C-alpha positions as CSV (number, residue, x, y, z in Angstrom):
1,M,-28.2,67.4,-189.9
2,K,-31.5,67.2,-187.8
3,Y,-34.9,68.6,-189.5
4,D,-35.7,71.5,-187.4
5,P,-40.0,72.6,-188.5
6,T,-39.8,75.2,-186.6
7,K,-36.7,76.4,-188.0
8,H,-37.3,75.4,-192.0
9,H,-40.8,75.8,-191.8
10,R,-40.3,79.5,-191.9
11,R,-40.4,81.4,-195.4
12,S,-37.0,82.0,-197.0
13,I,-35.6,83.9,-199.4
14,R,-33.9,81.8,-202.7
15,L,-30.7,81.5,-202.4
16,K,-28.3,83.5,-204.2
17,G,-26.3,82.4,-206.9
18,Y,-28.2,78.9,-206.4
19,D,-29.1,77.9,-209.4
20,Y,-32.4,76.0,-209.0
21,T,-32.4,74.0,-212.0
22,Q,-29.9,71.7,-211.2
23,P,-30.4,67.8,-210.0
24,G,-31.3,67.5,-206.2
25,A,-34.2,67.6,-203.6
26,Y,-36.3,70.2,-202.6
27,F,-38.3,70.9,-199.7
28,V,-41.4,73.1,-200.5
29,T,-44.0,74.9,-198.5
30,I,-46.5,77.0,-200.3
31,C,-49.4,78.9,-198.0
32,T,-52.8,79.7,-199.3
33,Y,-53.9,83.3,-199.2
34,Q,-53.9,85.0,-196.4
35,R,-53.6,81.6,-195.0
36,Q,-57.5,81.0,-195.4
37,A,-58.5,76.8,-194.5
38,L,-59.2,77.0,-198.2
39,L,-58.2,73.0,-199.0
40,G,-60.2,71.0,-196.8
41,E,-59.9,70.1,-192.9
42,I,-58.2,67.9,-190.2
43,V,-60.3,65.2,-188.3
44,D,-58.6,63.5,-185.6
45,G,-55.0,63.8,-187.2
46,V,-56.4,62.8,-190.4
47,M,-56.3,65.5,-193.8
48,I,-60.1,65.4,-195.1
49,L,-59.6,67.3,-198.5
50,N,-62.4,69.0,-200.1
51,E,-63.0,70.0,-203.6
52,F,-60.2,72.8,-203.8
53,G,-58.0,70.3,-202.2
54,E,-58.5,67.7,-204.6
55,I,-57.4,69.9,-207.5
56,V,-54.1,70.9,-206.0
57,R,-53.7,67.1,-205.3
58,Q,-54.3,66.8,-209.1
59,A,-52.1,69.9,-210.5
60,W,-49.0,68.5,-208.2
61,D,-49.3,64.7,-209.4
62,D,-49.6,65.7,-212.7
63,L,-46.4,67.6,-212.9
64,P,-44.3,65.1,-214.3
65,N,-46.6,65.1,-217.1
66,H,-45.2,68.6,-217.9
67,Y,-41.6,68.5,-217.0
68,P,-39.7,64.8,-217.1
69,H,-37.0,65.8,-214.7
70,V,-39.5,66.0,-211.9
71,V,-39.9,63.6,-209.7
72,L,-42.0,63.8,-207.0
73,D,-41.8,62.5,-203.1
74,E,-43.4,63.1,-199.9
75,F,-46.4,65.3,-200.2
76,C,-49.0,66.7,-197.8
77,I,-52.1,69.1,-198.4
78,M,-52.7,71.1,-195.3
79,P,-55.9,72.8,-194.6
80,N,-54.2,76.2,-195.6
81,H,-50.8,75.1,-197.1
82,I,-48.9,72.3,-198.6
83,H,-45.7,70.7,-197.9
84,G,-43.7,68.4,-201.1
85,I,-40.7,67.5,-201.9
86,I,-39.8,67.9,-205.7
87,I,-36.8,66.0,-206.9
88,L,-35.0,67.3,-210.4
89,T,-33.2,64.5,-212.1
90,E,-30.1,65.0,-214.0
91,T,-32.5,63.6,-217.6
92,S,-36.0,63.5,-218.2
93,L,-37.5,60.1,-217.7
94,V,-39.1,58.1,-220.2
95,R,-43.1,58.0,-219.1
96,G,-45.6,55.4,-221.2
97,G,-42.6,54.4,-223.8
98,S,-41.5,57.3,-224.7
99,E,-40.8,61.0,-223.1
100,T,-43.8,62.7,-222.4
101,H,-44.4,65.6,-224.9
102,P,-47.0,68.0,-223.6
103,C,-49.8,69.2,-226.3
104,D,-49.6,72.6,-226.7
105,D,-53.6,72.8,-227.2
106,A,-54.4,70.7,-223.9
107,H,-51.1,72.3,-221.4
108,P,-52.8,73.9,-219.0
109,Y,-49.3,75.8,-217.8
110,D,-49.3,79.2,-219.1
111,D,-45.5,79.0,-219.9
112,A,-44.2,75.9,-218.9
113,H,-43.6,74.0,-222.2
114,P,-39.8,72.4,-221.8
115,Y,-40.6,70.9,-225.8
116,D,-40.3,72.9,-228.9
117,D,-42.4,71.5,-231.8
118,A,-39.6,69.2,-232.6
119,H,-39.6,67.8,-229.3
120,S,-35.9,68.6,-228.6
121,I,-35.3,70.2,-225.0
122,K,-36.1,73.7,-225.2
123,K,-35.6,74.9,-221.4
124,R,-34.5,73.4,-218.3
125,H,-37.2,74.2,-216.1
126,G,-36.1,74.9,-212.2
127,L,-37.7,75.1,-209.2
128,P,-39.4,78.6,-209.5
129,E,-41.1,77.9,-212.9
130,I,-42.3,74.6,-211.4
131,I,-43.8,76.0,-208.4
132,R,-45.2,79.0,-210.7
133,A,-46.5,76.5,-212.7
134,L,-48.4,74.6,-210.0
135,K,-50.2,77.9,-207.9
136,S,-51.3,79.2,-211.6
137,F,-53.1,76.5,-212.7
138,S,-54.3,75.4,-209.6
139,S,-55.8,79.0,-208.8
140,R,-57.3,78.8,-212.6
141,R,-59.2,75.8,-211.6
142,I,-60.5,76.9,-208.4
143,N,-61.2,80.2,-209.2
144,Q,-63.3,78.8,-211.9
145,T,-65.5,76.5,-209.8
146,L,-65.7,79.6,-207.2
147,D,-66.4,81.8,-210.5
148,S,-63.8,84.4,-209.1
149,P,-61.2,84.8,-212.1
150,G,-58.4,86.1,-210.9
151,A,-58.9,86.3,-206.8
152,P,-55.7,85.3,-205.6
153,V,-55.2,81.5,-203.9
154,W,-51.9,81.8,-202.7
155,Q,-49.5,83.6,-201.5
156,R,-46.8,85.5,-203.4
157,N,-44.0,84.0,-202.3
158,Y,-43.1,80.1,-200.9
159,Y,-40.9,78.3,-198.9
160,E,-38.0,76.2,-200.0
161,H,-35.0,74.3,-198.4
162,I,-32.8,72.7,-200.7
163,V,-32.1,69.4,-199.2
164,R,-28.3,68.4,-198.7
165,N,-28.2,64.6,-197.8
166,E,-30.2,61.6,-197.3
167,G,-30.8,61.9,-193.1
168,A,-32.7,65.4,-194.2
169,L,-34.6,63.6,-196.5
170,N,-35.6,61.2,-194.3
171,A,-36.2,64.1,-191.8
172,I,-38.4,65.7,-193.1
173,R,-40.4,63.3,-195.2
174,R,-41.2,62.6,-191.4
175,Y,-42.2,65.5,-191.0
176,I,-44.6,65.6,-194.0
177,Q,-46.0,62.3,-192.7
178,N,-46.6,63.6,-189.3
179,N,-48.2,66.5,-190.2
180,P,-51.7,66.7,-189.8
181,L,-51.2,64.8,-186.7
182,K,-49.4,67.9,-184.9
183,W,-52.1,70.4,-186.8
184,E,-53.2,71.3,-183.3
185,L,-49.3,71.9,-182.5
186,D,-48.9,73.8,-186.5
187,Q,-47.8,77.7,-186.6
188,D,-49.9,77.9,-189.6
189,N,-53.2,76.5,-187.5
190,P,-55.4,79.9,-187.7
191,I,-56.4,79.3,-184.1
192,N,-53.0,79.5,-182.9
193,L,-52.4,82.2,-186.2
194,R,-54.8,84.5,-183.5
195,T,-53.4,83.6,-180.2
196,R,-50.0,85.2,-181.5
197,K,-51.7,88.3,-183.6
198,G,-53.3,88.8,-179.9
199,S,-50.2,88.4,-177.9
């Protein structure tokens, strides 16, 4: 199926009855609160991250260190939203010679402990928990920087799309890669948002 960004970019409700802990590739889009251009700016088709954008990138890159069954694929930060592909694998990956077991004292995610003290798997976290942890940790860091504890950073919901095959995966990768180049046409561009509201 050809990837249609105008269709798949819209907000989606979780597929009823679907097990989001099962292995597979998932395309996610998360928008900032009220679509504020919080994460940087696009200059000549290139996304320039600011301090908050860097925080989000670090939070994204850190996910596999806390969820050993997560593999990160294509990813893009835009001024007021992010696109990414998260792959949940069948088993936890071995990192640095041994499975990653986050230390309770240093763990930045609220309820994201996949291991107990004996290093045995306690729970396999699904996509909603992983996204919640990403949003929670990045929000906390951004609010610490702004000295605004508890202020909303992200919209409450997020968009997800279950990637069904290799063709769809490659199409979504291209869409993510090209996103900054098409910012002027992006429906989440504040200029276009104002135009739609005024029409």
